[in-house]
PyMOL Python script that loads the backbone (N, CA, C, O; Angstrom):
from pymol import cmd

cmd.read_pdbstr("""\
ATOM      1  N   UNK A   1       7.054  10.101  -7.182  1.00  0.00           N
ATOM      2  CA  UNK A   1       8.027   9.047  -7.018  1.00  0.00           C
ATOM      3  C   UNK A   1       7.380   7.877  -6.286  1.00  0.00           C
ATOM      4  O   UNK A   1       6.828   8.071  -5.202  1.00  0.00           O
ATOM      5  N   UNK A   2       7.430   6.680  -6.839  1.00  0.00           N
ATOM      6  CA  UNK A   2       6.790   5.543  -6.211  1.00  0.00           C
ATOM      7  C   UNK A   2       7.404   5.230  -4.854  1.00  0.00           C
ATOM      8  O   UNK A   2       8.603   5.409  -4.641  1.00  0.00           O
ATOM      9  N   UNK A   3       6.576   4.768  -3.957  1.00  0.00           N
ATOM     10  CA  UNK A   3       7.051   4.346  -2.646  1.00  0.00           C
ATOM     11  C   UNK A   3       7.782   3.019  -2.823  1.00  0.00           C
ATOM     12  O   UNK A   3       7.207   2.057  -3.331  1.00  0.00           O
ATOM     13  N   UNK A   4       9.028   2.963  -2.413  1.00  0.00           N
ATOM     14  CA  UNK A   4       9.838   1.762  -2.601  1.00  0.00           C
ATOM     15  C   UNK A   4       9.216   0.545  -1.933  1.00  0.00           C
ATOM     16  O   UNK A   4       9.351  -0.574  -2.428  1.00  0.00           O
ATOM     17  N   UNK A   5       8.531   0.759  -0.802  1.00  0.00           N
ATOM     18  CA  UNK A   5       7.962  -0.369  -0.076  1.00  0.00           C
ATOM     19  C   UNK A   5       6.833  -1.038  -0.849  1.00  0.00           C
ATOM     20  O   UNK A   5       6.540  -2.208  -0.603  1.00  0.00           O
ATOM     21  N   UNK A   6       6.193  -0.332  -1.772  1.00  0.00           N
ATOM     22  CA  UNK A   6       5.076  -0.920  -2.496  1.00  0.00           C
ATOM     23  C   UNK A   6       5.522  -1.830  -3.626  1.00  0.00           C
ATOM     24  O   UNK A   6       4.734  -2.649  -4.097  1.00  0.00           O
ATOM     25  N   UNK A   7       6.758  -1.708  -4.068  1.00  0.00           N
ATOM     26  CA  UNK A   7       7.248  -2.620  -5.093  1.00  0.00           C
ATOM     27  C   UNK A   7       7.177  -4.057  -4.608  1.00  0.00           C
ATOM     28  O   UNK A   7       6.713  -4.942  -5.327  1.00  0.00           O
ATOM     29  N   UNK A   8       7.643  -4.287  -3.375  1.00  0.00           N
ATOM     30  CA  UNK A   8       7.590  -5.620  -2.784  1.00  0.00           C
ATOM     31  C   UNK A   8       6.172  -6.055  -2.491  1.00  0.00           C
ATOM     32  O   UNK A   8       5.829  -7.225  -2.658  1.00  0.00           O
ATOM     33  N   UNK A   9       5.348  -5.120  -2.053  1.00  0.00           N
ATOM     34  CA  UNK A   9       3.951  -5.424  -1.758  1.00  0.00           C
ATOM     35  C   UNK A   9       3.242  -5.904  -3.006  1.00  0.00           C
ATOM     36  O   UNK A   9       2.540  -6.915  -2.987  1.00  0.00           O
ATOM     37  N   UNK A  10       3.431  -5.176  -4.084  1.00  0.00           N
ATOM     38  CA  UNK A  10       2.775  -5.548  -5.345  1.00  0.00           C
ATOM     39  C   UNK A  10       3.210  -6.944  -5.782  1.00  0.00           C
ATOM     40  O   UNK A  10       2.381  -7.757  -6.191  1.00  0.00           O
ATOM     41  N   UNK A  11       4.503  -7.217  -5.694  1.00  0.00           N
ATOM     42  CA  UNK A  11       5.019  -8.523  -6.078  1.00  0.00           C
ATOM     43  C   UNK A  11       4.489  -9.649  -5.211  1.00  0.00           C
ATOM     44  O   UNK A  11       4.157 -10.726  -5.706  1.00  0.00           O
ATOM     45  N   UNK A  12       4.412  -9.390  -3.907  1.00  0.00           N
ATOM     46  CA  UNK A  12       3.915 -10.413  -2.985  1.00  0.00           C
ATOM     47  C   UNK A  12       2.432 -10.676  -3.197  1.00  0.00           C
ATOM     48  O   UNK A  12       1.991 -11.822  -3.101  1.00  0.00           O
ATOM     49  N   UNK A  13       1.652  -9.634  -3.485  1.00  0.00           N
ATOM     50  CA  UNK A  13       0.229  -9.839  -3.774  1.00  0.00           C
ATOM     51  C   UNK A  13       0.049 -10.591  -5.085  1.00  0.00           C
ATOM     52  O   UNK A  13      -0.824 -11.452  -5.198  1.00  0.00           O
ATOM     53  N   UNK A  14       0.870 -10.269  -6.069  1.00  0.00           N
ATOM     54  CA  UNK A  14       0.806 -10.993  -7.349  1.00  0.00           C
ATOM     55  C   UNK A  14       1.165 -12.466  -7.150  1.00  0.00           C
ATOM     56  O   UNK A  14       0.543 -13.347  -7.743  1.00  0.00           O
ATOM     57  N   UNK A  15       2.171 -12.728  -6.314  1.00  0.00           N
ATOM     58  CA  UNK A  15       2.575 -14.112  -6.038  1.00  0.00           C
ATOM     59  C   UNK A  15       1.455 -14.886  -5.354  1.00  0.00           C
ATOM     60  O   UNK A  15       1.367 -16.106  -5.489  1.00  0.00           O
ATOM     61  N   UNK A  16       0.597 -14.174  -4.616  1.00  0.00           N
ATOM     62  CA  UNK A  16      -0.540 -14.819  -3.954  1.00  0.00           C
ATOM     63  C   UNK A  16      -1.717 -15.010  -4.902  1.00  0.00           C
ATOM     64  O   UNK A  16      -2.753 -15.539  -4.501  1.00  0.00           O
ATOM     65  N   UNK A  17      -1.571 -14.585  -6.161  1.00  0.00           N
ATOM     66  CA  UNK A  17      -2.613 -14.802  -7.164  1.00  0.00           C
ATOM     67  C   UNK A  17      -3.508 -13.612  -7.429  1.00  0.00           C
ATOM     68  O   UNK A  17      -4.542 -13.763  -8.080  1.00  0.00           O
ATOM     69  N   UNK A  18      -3.140 -12.406  -6.938  1.00  0.00           N
ATOM     70  CA  UNK A  18      -3.965 -11.219  -7.143  1.00  0.00           C
ATOM     71  C   UNK A  18      -3.370 -10.317  -8.224  1.00  0.00           C
ATOM     72  O   UNK A  18      -2.151 -10.191  -8.347  1.00  0.00           O
ATOM     73  N   UNK A  19      -4.249  -9.699  -8.997  1.00  0.00           N
ATOM     74  CA  UNK A  19      -3.843  -8.696  -9.971  1.00  0.00           C
ATOM     75  C   UNK A  19      -3.995  -7.336  -9.308  1.00  0.00           C
ATOM     76  O   UNK A  19      -5.068  -7.010  -8.801  1.00  0.00           O
ATOM     77  N   UNK A  20      -2.926  -6.536  -9.307  1.00  0.00           N
ATOM     78  CA  UNK A  20      -2.926  -5.277  -8.560  1.00  0.00           C
ATOM     79  C   UNK A  20      -2.971  -4.056  -9.459  1.00  0.00           C
ATOM     80  O   UNK A  20      -2.575  -4.094 -10.624  1.00  0.00           O
ATOM     81  N   UNK A  21      -3.469  -2.965  -8.876  1.00  0.00           N
ATOM     82  CA  UNK A  21      -3.443  -1.639  -9.509  1.00  0.00           C
ATOM     83  C   UNK A  21      -2.817  -0.684  -8.506  1.00  0.00           C
ATOM     84  O   UNK A  21      -3.253  -0.615  -7.357  1.00  0.00           O
ATOM     85  N   UNK A  22      -1.800   0.049  -8.930  1.00  0.00           N
ATOM     86  CA  UNK A  22      -1.117   0.991  -8.041  1.00  0.00           C
ATOM     87  C   UNK A  22      -1.343   2.406  -8.553  1.00  0.00           C
ATOM     88  O   UNK A  22      -1.253   2.660  -9.754  1.00  0.00           O
ATOM     89  N   UNK A  23      -1.636   3.327  -7.639  1.00  0.00           N
ATOM     90  CA  UNK A  23      -1.799   4.739  -7.982  1.00  0.00           C
ATOM     91  C   UNK A  23      -0.927   5.579  -7.069  1.00  0.00           C
ATOM     92  O   UNK A  23      -0.886   5.368  -5.857  1.00  0.00           O
ATOM     93  N   UNK A  24      -0.228   6.537  -7.671  1.00  0.00           N
ATOM     94  CA  UNK A  24       0.581   7.484  -6.919  1.00  0.00           C
ATOM     95  C   UNK A  24      -0.248   8.728  -6.650  1.00  0.00           C
ATOM     96  O   UNK A  24      -0.895   9.258  -7.554  1.00  0.00           O
ATOM     97  N   UNK A  25      -0.229   9.192  -5.413  1.00  0.00           N
ATOM     98  CA  UNK A  25      -0.905  10.417  -5.015  1.00  0.00           C
ATOM     99  C   UNK A  25       0.136  11.332  -4.381  1.00  0.00           C
ATOM    100  O   UNK A  25       1.279  10.919  -4.186  1.00  0.00           O
ATOM    101  N   UNK A  26      -0.235  12.555  -4.060  1.00  0.00           N
ATOM    102  CA  UNK A  26       0.706  13.500  -3.496  1.00  0.00           C
ATOM    103  C   UNK A  26       1.416  13.031  -2.249  1.00  0.00           C
ATOM    104  O   UNK A  26       2.637  13.152  -2.152  1.00  0.00           O
ATOM    105  N   UNK A  27       0.677  12.499  -1.292  1.00  0.00           N
ATOM    106  CA  UNK A  27       1.267  12.130  -0.008  1.00  0.00           C
ATOM    107  C   UNK A  27       1.256  10.632   0.266  1.00  0.00           C
ATOM    108  O   UNK A  27       1.726  10.186   1.313  1.00  0.00           O
ATOM    109  N   UNK A  28       0.719   9.854  -0.675  1.00  0.00           N
ATOM    110  CA  UNK A  28       0.638   8.414  -0.430  1.00  0.00           C
ATOM    111  C   UNK A  28       0.632   7.641  -1.747  1.00  0.00           C
ATOM    112  O   UNK A  28       0.482   8.206  -2.831  1.00  0.00           O
ATOM    113  N   UNK A  29       0.798   6.343  -1.611  1.00  0.00           N
ATOM    114  CA  UNK A  29       0.682   5.410  -2.722  1.00  0.00           C
ATOM    115  C   UNK A  29      -0.413   4.427  -2.334  1.00  0.00           C
ATOM    116  O   UNK A  29      -0.433   3.933  -1.207  1.00  0.00           O
ATOM    117  N   UNK A  30      -1.331   4.138  -3.268  1.00  0.00           N
ATOM    118  CA  UNK A  30      -2.404   3.197  -2.969  1.00  0.00           C
ATOM    119  C   UNK A  30      -2.336   2.004  -3.916  1.00  0.00           C
ATOM    120  O   UNK A  30      -1.854   2.105  -5.044  1.00  0.00           O
ATOM    121  N   UNK A  31      -2.824   0.890  -3.430  1.00  0.00           N
ATOM    122  CA  UNK A  31      -2.855  -0.332  -4.229  1.00  0.00           C
ATOM    123  C   UNK A  31      -4.208  -0.992  -4.012  1.00  0.00           C
ATOM    124  O   UNK A  31      -4.737  -0.999  -2.900  1.00  0.00           O
ATOM    125  N   UNK A  32      -4.759  -1.543  -5.077  1.00  0.00           N
ATOM    126  CA  UNK A  32      -6.028  -2.273  -5.015  1.00  0.00           C
ATOM    127  C   UNK A  32      -5.853  -3.600  -5.740  1.00  0.00           C
ATOM    128  O   UNK A  32      -5.038  -3.724  -6.654  1.00  0.00           O
ATOM    129  N   UNK A  33      -6.629  -4.582  -5.317  1.00  0.00           N
ATOM    130  CA  UNK A  33      -6.614  -5.884  -5.983  1.00  0.00           C
ATOM    131  C   UNK A  33      -7.979  -6.532  -5.832  1.00  0.00           C
ATOM    132  O   UNK A  33      -8.583  -6.493  -4.760  1.00  0.00           O
ATOM    133  N   UNK A  34      -8.456  -7.124  -6.911  1.00  0.00           N
ATOM    134  CA  UNK A  34      -9.687  -7.901  -6.849  1.00  0.00           C
ATOM    135  C   UNK A  34      -9.340  -9.246  -6.217  1.00  0.00           C
ATOM    136  O   UNK A  34      -8.344  -9.870  -6.585  1.00  0.00           O
ATOM    137  N   UNK A  35     -10.155  -9.686  -5.275  1.00  0.00           N
ATOM    138  CA  UNK A  35      -9.894 -10.943  -4.568  1.00  0.00           C
ATOM    139  C   UNK A  35     -10.870 -12.004  -5.090  1.00  0.00           C
ATOM    140  O   UNK A  35     -12.078 -11.886  -4.888  1.00  0.00           O
ATOM    141  N   UNK A  36     -10.357 -13.026  -5.753  1.00  0.00           N
ATOM    142  CA  UNK A  36     -11.250 -14.052  -6.294  1.00  0.00           C
ATOM    143  C   UNK A  36     -11.867 -14.903  -5.183  1.00  0.00           C
ATOM    144  O   UNK A  36     -11.271 -15.080  -4.121  1.00  0.00           O
ATOM    145  N   UNK A  37     -13.044 -15.417  -5.438  1.00  0.00           N
ATOM    146  CA  UNK A  37     -13.735 -16.288  -4.480  1.00  0.00           C
ATOM    147  C   UNK A  37     -12.913 -17.539  -4.178  1.00  0.00           C
ATOM    148  O   UNK A  37     -13.037 -18.125  -3.102  1.00  0.00           O
ATOM    149  N   UNK A  38     -12.083 -17.939  -5.120  1.00  0.00           N
ATOM    150  CA  UNK A  38     -11.331 -19.185  -5.002  1.00  0.00           C
ATOM    151  C   UNK A  38     -10.002 -19.040  -4.270  1.00  0.00           C
ATOM    152  O   UNK A  38      -9.232 -19.999  -4.220  1.00  0.00           O
ATOM    153  N   UNK A  39      -9.708 -17.871  -3.702  1.00  0.00           N
ATOM    154  CA  UNK A  39      -8.434 -17.666  -3.013  1.00  0.00           C
ATOM    155  C   UNK A  39      -8.339 -18.607  -1.809  1.00  0.00           C
ATOM    156  O   UNK A  39      -9.229 -18.642  -0.960  1.00  0.00           O
ATOM    157  N   UNK A  40      -7.253 -19.359  -1.754  1.00  0.00           N
ATOM    158  CA  UNK A  40      -7.090 -20.352  -0.682  1.00  0.00           C
ATOM    159  C   UNK A  40      -6.826 -19.690   0.671  1.00  0.00           C
ATOM    160  O   UNK A  40      -6.447 -18.520   0.734  1.00  0.00           O
ATOM    161  N   UNK A  41      -7.024 -20.432   1.729  1.00  0.00           N
ATOM    162  CA  UNK A  41      -6.765 -19.927   3.085  1.00  0.00           C
ATOM    163  C   UNK A  41      -5.289 -19.551   3.236  1.00  0.00           C
ATOM    164  O   UNK A  41      -4.969 -18.549   3.876  1.00  0.00           O
ATOM    165  N   UNK A  42      -4.406 -20.336   2.662  1.00  0.00           N
ATOM    166  CA  UNK A  42      -2.969 -20.036   2.728  1.00  0.00           C
ATOM    167  C   UNK A  42      -2.658 -18.713   2.023  1.00  0.00           C
ATOM    168  O   UNK A  42      -1.875 -17.911   2.532  1.00  0.00           O
ATOM    169  N   UNK A  43      -3.257 -18.483   0.870  1.00  0.00           N
ATOM    170  CA  UNK A  43      -3.055 -17.228   0.153  1.00  0.00           C
ATOM    171  C   UNK A  43      -3.631 -16.044   0.927  1.00  0.00           C
ATOM    172  O   UNK A  43      -3.046 -14.962   0.933  1.00  0.00           O
ATOM    173  N   UNK A  44      -4.785 -16.249   1.583  1.00  0.00           N
ATOM    174  CA  UNK A  44      -5.375 -15.186   2.412  1.00  0.00           C
ATOM    175  C   UNK A  44      -4.409 -14.785   3.517  1.00  0.00           C
ATOM    176  O   UNK A  44      -4.236 -13.597   3.786  1.00  0.00           O
ATOM    177  N   UNK A  45      -3.780 -15.762   4.158  1.00  0.00           N
ATOM    178  CA  UNK A  45      -2.818 -15.459   5.222  1.00  0.00           C
ATOM    179  C   UNK A  45      -1.665 -14.616   4.683  1.00  0.00           C
ATOM    180  O   UNK A  45      -1.250 -13.645   5.316  1.00  0.00           O
ATOM    181  N   UNK A  46      -1.157 -14.986   3.526  1.00  0.00           N
ATOM    182  CA  UNK A  46      -0.067 -14.228   2.906  1.00  0.00           C
ATOM    183  C   UNK A  46      -0.516 -12.802   2.580  1.00  0.00           C
ATOM    184  O   UNK A  46       0.202 -11.840   2.852  1.00  0.00           O
ATOM    185  N   UNK A  47      -1.704 -12.676   2.000  1.00  0.00           N
ATOM    186  CA  UNK A  47      -2.242 -11.361   1.639  1.00  0.00           C
ATOM    187  C   UNK A  47      -2.382 -10.484   2.887  1.00  0.00           C
ATOM    188  O   UNK A  47      -2.022  -9.308   2.858  1.00  0.00           O
ATOM    189  N   UNK A  48      -2.898 -11.042   3.970  1.00  0.00           N
ATOM    190  CA  UNK A  48      -3.069 -10.264   5.201  1.00  0.00           C
ATOM    191  C   UNK A  48      -1.731  -9.855   5.807  1.00  0.00           C
ATOM    192  O   UNK A  48      -1.614  -8.759   6.356  1.00  0.00           O
ATOM    193  N   UNK A  49      -0.721 -10.718   5.716  1.00  0.00           N
ATOM    194  CA  UNK A  49       0.617 -10.348   6.183  1.00  0.00           C
ATOM    195  C   UNK A  49       1.161  -9.168   5.381  1.00  0.00           C
ATOM    196  O   UNK A  49       1.792  -8.270   5.938  1.00  0.00           O
ATOM    197  N   UNK A  50       0.914  -9.174   4.076  1.00  0.00           N
ATOM    198  CA  UNK A  50       1.411  -8.109   3.203  1.00  0.00           C
ATOM    199  C   UNK A  50       0.739  -6.776   3.527  1.00  0.00           C
ATOM    200  O   UNK A  50       1.424  -5.777   3.745  1.00  0.00           O
ATOM    201  N   UNK A  51      -0.588  -6.751   3.562  1.00  0.00           N
ATOM    202  CA  UNK A  51      -1.284  -5.476   3.765  1.00  0.00           C
ATOM    203  C   UNK A  51      -1.155  -4.968   5.197  1.00  0.00           C
ATOM    204  O   UNK A  51      -1.347  -3.777   5.442  1.00  0.00           O
ATOM    205  N   UNK A  52      -0.835  -5.843   6.147  1.00  0.00           N
ATOM    206  CA  UNK A  52      -0.647  -5.402   7.530  1.00  0.00           C
ATOM    207  C   UNK A  52       0.537  -4.442   7.653  1.00  0.00           C
ATOM    208  O   UNK A  52       0.634  -3.707   8.636  1.00  0.00           O
ATOM    209  N   UNK A  53       1.438  -4.442   6.669  1.00  0.00           N
ATOM    210  CA  UNK A  53       2.589  -3.537   6.671  1.00  0.00           C
ATOM    211  C   UNK A  53       2.222  -2.134   6.174  1.00  0.00           C
ATOM    212  O   UNK A  53       3.021  -1.208   6.311  1.00  0.00           O
ATOM    213  N   UNK A  54       1.046  -1.969   5.607  1.00  0.00           N
ATOM    214  CA  UNK A  54       0.602  -0.666   5.093  1.00  0.00           C
ATOM    215  C   UNK A  54       0.139   0.220   6.246  1.00  0.00           C
ATOM    216  O   UNK A  54      -0.100  -0.259   7.355  1.00  0.00           O
ATOM    217  N   UNK A  55       0.016   1.521   5.968  1.00  0.00           N
ATOM    218  CA  UNK A  55      -0.494   2.454   6.977  1.00  0.00           C
ATOM    219  C   UNK A  55      -1.991   2.254   7.213  1.00  0.00           C
ATOM    220  O   UNK A  55      -2.480   2.415   8.331  1.00  0.00           O
ATOM    221  N   UNK A  56      -2.706   1.903   6.151  1.00  0.00           N
ATOM    222  CA  UNK A  56      -4.149   1.614   6.236  1.00  0.00           C
ATOM    223  C   UNK A  56      -4.459   0.530   5.229  1.00  0.00           C
ATOM    224  O   UNK A  56      -3.813   0.443   4.185  1.00  0.00           O
ATOM    225  N   UNK A  57      -5.452  -0.305   5.538  1.00  0.00           N
ATOM    226  CA  UNK A  57      -5.893  -1.301   4.557  1.00  0.00           C
ATOM    227  C   UNK A  57      -7.316  -1.716   4.878  1.00  0.00           C
ATOM    228  O   UNK A  57      -7.813  -1.496   5.982  1.00  0.00           O
ATOM    229  N   UNK A  58      -7.955  -2.316   3.897  1.00  0.00           N
ATOM    230  CA  UNK A  58      -9.316  -2.763   4.107  1.00  0.00           C
ATOM    231  C   UNK A  58      -9.781  -3.660   2.980  1.00  0.00           C
ATOM    232  O   UNK A  58      -9.051  -3.922   2.024  1.00  0.00           O
ATOM    233  N   UNK A  59     -11.011  -4.123   3.111  1.00  0.00           N
ATOM    234  CA  UNK A  59     -11.631  -4.987   2.116  1.00  0.00           C
ATOM    235  C   UNK A  59     -13.038  -4.482   1.884  1.00  0.00           C
ATOM    236  O   UNK A  59     -13.805  -4.292   2.828  1.00  0.00           O
ATOM    237  N   UNK A  60     -13.371  -4.267   0.634  1.00  0.00           N
ATOM    238  CA  UNK A  60     -14.719  -3.858   0.253  1.00  0.00           C
ATOM    239  C   UNK A  60     -15.365  -5.065  -0.423  1.00  0.00           C
ATOM    240  O   UNK A  60     -14.865  -5.561  -1.433  1.00  0.00           O
ATOM    241  N   UNK A  61     -16.468  -5.531   0.135  1.00  0.00           N
ATOM    242  CA  UNK A  61     -17.153  -6.697  -0.421  1.00  0.00           C
ATOM    243  C   UNK A  61     -18.605  -6.342  -0.704  1.00  0.00           C
ATOM    244  O   UNK A  61     -19.334  -5.887   0.177  1.00  0.00           O
ATOM    245  N   UNK A  62     -19.015  -6.561  -1.963  1.00  0.00           N
ATOM    246  CA  UNK A  62     -20.406  -6.322  -2.347  1.00  0.00           C
ATOM    247  C   UNK A  62     -20.902  -7.490  -3.189  1.00  0.00           C
ATOM    248  O   UNK A  62     -20.109  -8.229  -3.772  1.00  0.00           O
ATOM    249  N   UNK A  63     -22.208  -7.648  -3.245  1.00  0.00           N
ATOM    250  CA  UNK A  63     -22.801  -8.686  -4.090  1.00  0.00           C
ATOM    251  C   UNK A  63     -22.601  -8.382  -5.561  1.00  0.00           C
ATOM    252  O   UNK A  63     -22.502  -9.300  -6.375  1.00  0.00           O
ATOM    253  N   UNK A  64     -22.541  -7.105  -5.914  1.00  0.00           N
ATOM    254  CA  UNK A  64     -22.433  -6.710  -7.321  1.00  0.00           C
ATOM    255  C   UNK A  64     -21.011  -6.741  -7.860  1.00  0.00           C
ATOM    256  O   UNK A  64     -20.787  -7.172  -8.991  1.00  0.00           O
ATOM    257  N   UNK A  65     -20.044  -6.287  -7.058  1.00  0.00           N
ATOM    258  CA  UNK A  65     -18.682  -6.117  -7.563  1.00  0.00           C
ATOM    259  C   UNK A  65     -17.658  -7.067  -6.962  1.00  0.00           C
ATOM    260  O   UNK A  65     -16.466  -6.930  -7.240  1.00  0.00           O
ATOM    261  N   UNK A  66     -18.078  -8.012  -6.160  1.00  0.00           N
ATOM    262  CA  UNK A  66     -17.122  -8.942  -5.569  1.00  0.00           C
ATOM    263  C   UNK A  66     -16.341  -8.306  -4.431  1.00  0.00           C
ATOM    264  O   UNK A  66     -16.865  -7.471  -3.695  1.00  0.00           O
ATOM    265  N   UNK A  67     -15.067  -8.713  -4.292  1.00  0.00           N
ATOM    266  CA  UNK A  67     -14.239  -8.248  -3.181  1.00  0.00           C
ATOM    267  C   UNK A  67     -13.021  -7.496  -3.708  1.00  0.00           C
ATOM    268  O   UNK A  67     -12.304  -7.982  -4.582  1.00  0.00           O
ATOM    269  N   UNK A  68     -12.800  -6.302  -3.161  1.00  0.00           N
ATOM    270  CA  UNK A  68     -11.645  -5.490  -3.528  1.00  0.00           C
ATOM    271  C   UNK A  68     -10.838  -5.199  -2.274  1.00  0.00           C
ATOM    272  O   UNK A  68     -11.344  -4.609  -1.320  1.00  0.00           O
ATOM    273  N   UNK A  69      -9.591  -5.616  -2.285  1.00  0.00           N
ATOM    274  CA  UNK A  69      -8.649  -5.346  -1.206  1.00  0.00           C
ATOM    275  C   UNK A  69      -7.939  -4.042  -1.524  1.00  0.00           C
ATOM    276  O   UNK A  69      -7.581  -3.807  -2.678  1.00  0.00           O
ATOM    277  N   UNK A  70      -7.727  -3.187  -0.530  1.00  0.00           N
ATOM    278  CA  UNK A  70      -7.009  -1.933  -0.766  1.00  0.00           C
ATOM    279  C   UNK A  70      -6.027  -1.685   0.376  1.00  0.00           C
ATOM    280  O   UNK A  70      -6.220  -2.147   1.500  1.00  0.00           O
ATOM    281  N   UNK A  71      -4.978  -0.948   0.057  1.00  0.00           N
ATOM    282  CA  UNK A  71      -3.986  -0.565   1.056  1.00  0.00           C
ATOM    283  C   UNK A  71      -3.385   0.777   0.665  1.00  0.00           C
ATOM    284  O   UNK A  71      -3.303   1.114  -0.516  1.00  0.00           O
ATOM    285  N   UNK A  72      -2.963   1.540   1.674  1.00  0.00           N
ATOM    286  CA  UNK A  72      -2.365   2.858   1.465  1.00  0.00           C
ATOM    287  C   UNK A  72      -1.097   2.963   2.304  1.00  0.00           C
ATOM    288  O   UNK A  72      -1.084   2.604   3.482  1.00  0.00           O
ATOM    289  N   UNK A  73      -0.040   3.457   1.684  1.00  0.00           N
ATOM    290  CA  UNK A  73       1.207   3.733   2.394  1.00  0.00           C
ATOM    291  C   UNK A  73       1.529   5.205   2.205  1.00  0.00           C
ATOM    292  O   UNK A  73       1.635   5.690   1.079  1.00  0.00           O
ATOM    293  N   UNK A  74       1.686   5.920   3.335  1.00  0.00           N
ATOM    294  CA  UNK A  74       2.054   7.334   3.274  1.00  0.00           C
ATOM    295  C   UNK A  74       3.492   7.470   2.811  1.00  0.00           C
ATOM    296  O   UNK A  74       4.355   6.680   3.194  1.00  0.00           O
ATOM    297  N   UNK A  75       3.745   8.474   1.985  1.00  0.00           N
ATOM    298  CA  UNK A  75       5.111   8.764   1.567  1.00  0.00           C
ATOM    299  C   UNK A  75       5.816   9.451   2.725  1.00  0.00           C
ATOM    300  O   UNK A  75       5.237  10.307   3.396  1.00  0.00           O
ATOM    301  N   UNK A  76       7.025   9.086   2.948  1.00  0.00           N
ATOM    302  CA  UNK A  76       7.782   9.602   4.079  1.00  0.00           C
ATOM    303  C   UNK A  76       8.400  10.958   3.759  1.00  0.00           C
ATOM    304  O   UNK A  76       8.730  11.248   2.609  1.00  0.00           O
ATOM    305  N   UNK A  77       8.553  11.782   4.793  1.00  0.00           N
ATOM    306  CA  UNK A  77       9.219  13.074   4.667  1.00  0.00           C
ATOM    307  C   UNK A  77      10.707  12.805   4.528  1.00  0.00           C
ATOM    308  O   UNK A  77      11.236  11.945   5.232  1.00  0.00           O
ATOM    309  N   UNK A  78      11.403  13.516   3.641  1.00  0.00           N
ATOM    310  CA  UNK A  78      12.843  13.294   3.490  1.00  0.00           C
ATOM    311  C   UNK A  78      13.574  13.485   4.821  1.00  0.00           C
ATOM    312  O   UNK A  78      13.226  14.361   5.612  1.00  0.00           O
ATOM    313  N   UNK A  79      14.584  12.659   5.053  1.00  0.00           N
ATOM    314  CA  UNK A  79      15.343  12.728   6.298  1.00  0.00           C
ATOM    315  C   UNK A  79      16.303  13.909   6.308  1.00  0.00           C
ATOM    316  O   UNK A  79      16.711  14.359   7.378  1.00  0.00           O
ATOM    317  N   UNK A  80      16.668  14.413   5.144  1.00  0.00           N
ATOM    318  CA  UNK A  80      17.597  15.539   5.065  1.00  0.00           C
ATOM    319  C   UNK A  80      17.028  16.602   4.149  1.00  0.00           C
ATOM    320  O   UNK A  80      16.076  16.355   3.409  1.00  0.00           O
ATOM    321  N   UNK A  81      17.611  17.774   4.203  1.00  0.00           N
ATOM    322  CA  UNK A  81      17.193  18.860   3.316  1.00  0.00           C
ATOM    323  C   UNK A  81      16.104  19.698   3.952  1.00  0.00           C
ATOM    324  O   UNK A  81      15.702  19.459   5.091  1.00  0.00           O
ATOM    325  N   UNK A  82      15.635  20.672   3.214  1.00  0.00           N
ATOM    326  CA  UNK A  82      14.614  21.607   3.687  1.00  0.00           C
ATOM    327  C   UNK A  82      13.261  20.927   3.666  1.00  0.00           C
ATOM    328  O   UNK A  82      12.761  20.563   2.602  1.00  0.00           O
ATOM    329  N   UNK A  83      12.669  20.753   4.830  1.00  0.00           N
ATOM    330  CA  UNK A  83      11.354  20.132   4.928  1.00  0.00           C
ATOM    331  C   UNK A  83      10.313  21.147   5.386  1.00  0.00           C
ATOM    332  O   UNK A  83       9.322  20.795   6.026  1.00  0.00           O
ATOM    333  N   UNK A  84      10.553  22.410   5.048  1.00  0.00           N
ATOM    334  CA  UNK A  84       9.556  23.416   5.329  1.00  0.00           C
ATOM    335  C   UNK A  84       9.839  24.311   6.505  1.00  0.00           C
ATOM    336  O   UNK A  84       8.953  25.057   6.922  1.00  0.00           O
ATOM    337  N   UNK A  85      11.015  24.275   7.053  1.00  0.00           N
ATOM    338  CA  UNK A  85      11.321  25.134   8.190  1.00  0.00           C
ATOM    339  C   UNK A  85      12.785  25.495   8.208  1.00  0.00           C
ATOM    340  O   UNK A  85      13.574  24.924   7.455  1.00  0.00           O
ATOM    341  N   UNK A  86      13.165  26.439   9.059  1.00  0.00           N
ATOM    342  CA  UNK A  86      14.564  26.834   9.121  1.00  0.00           C
ATOM    343  C   UNK A  86      15.411  25.733   9.749  1.00  0.00           C
ATOM    344  O   UNK A  86      14.937  24.967  10.587  1.00  0.00           O
ATOM    345  N   UNK A  87      16.649  25.669   9.338  1.00  0.00           N
ATOM    346  CA  UNK A  87      17.582  24.710   9.913  1.00  0.00           C
ATOM    347  C   UNK A  87      17.865  25.109  11.361  1.00  0.00           C
ATOM    348  O   UNK A  87      17.742  26.280  11.719  1.00  0.00           O
ATOM    349  N   UNK A  88      18.237  24.149  12.181  1.00  0.00           N
ATOM    350  CA  UNK A  88      18.527  24.416  13.585  1.00  0.00           C
ATOM    351  C   UNK A  88      19.600  25.480  13.726  1.00  0.00           C
ATOM    352  O   UNK A  88      19.536  26.298  14.644  1.00  0.00           O
ATOM    353  N   UNK A  89      20.588  25.487  12.834  1.00  0.00           N
ATOM    354  CA  UNK A  89      21.671  26.470  12.913  1.00  0.00           C
ATOM    355  C   UNK A  89      21.193  27.879  12.578  1.00  0.00           C
ATOM    356  O   UNK A  89      21.886  28.847  12.893  1.00  0.00           O
ATOM    357  N   UNK A  90      20.020  28.022  11.945  1.00  0.00           N
ATOM    358  CA  UNK A  90      19.483  29.336  11.580  1.00  0.00           C
ATOM    359  C   UNK A  90      18.715  29.974  12.733  1.00  0.00           C
ATOM    360  O   UNK A  90      18.385  31.159  12.672  1.00  0.00           O
ATOM    361  N   UNK A  91      18.429  29.212  13.772  1.00  0.00           N
ATOM    362  CA  UNK A  91      17.649  29.721  14.893  1.00  0.00           C
ATOM    363  C   UNK A  91      18.552  30.473  15.871  1.00  0.00           C
ATOM    364  O   UNK A  91      19.700  30.091  16.098  1.00  0.00           O
ATOM    365  N   UNK A  92      18.012  31.543  16.442  1.00  0.00           N
ATOM    366  CA  UNK A  92      18.839  32.284  17.395  1.00  0.00           C
ATOM    367  C   UNK A  92      18.420  32.037  18.816  1.00  0.00           C
ATOM    368  O   UNK A  92      19.018  32.588  19.741  1.00  0.00           O
TER     369      UNK A  92
END
""", "prot")
cmd.dss("prot")
cmd.show_as("cartoon", "prot")
cmd.util.cbc("prot")
cmd.orient("prot")
């Protein structure tokens, strides 16, 4: 199930001029985007505001492959239901 918070992240990164790739994993959702050399300072500020909301983020820059921005958001544990242990009422 996609992380709801990444829908907005993807849209905001796209609005800043980046093309994104999203992958769902067991415990997290990840997003990557190639960062063009021509990205304006204003767009960089927007991009940094967006990824700062993630659990982890970074930038990989190489001479061969350019710059790739990445971010990861952990999927949250459900607030209700069985999350792997007995209910409080089951304890003696």
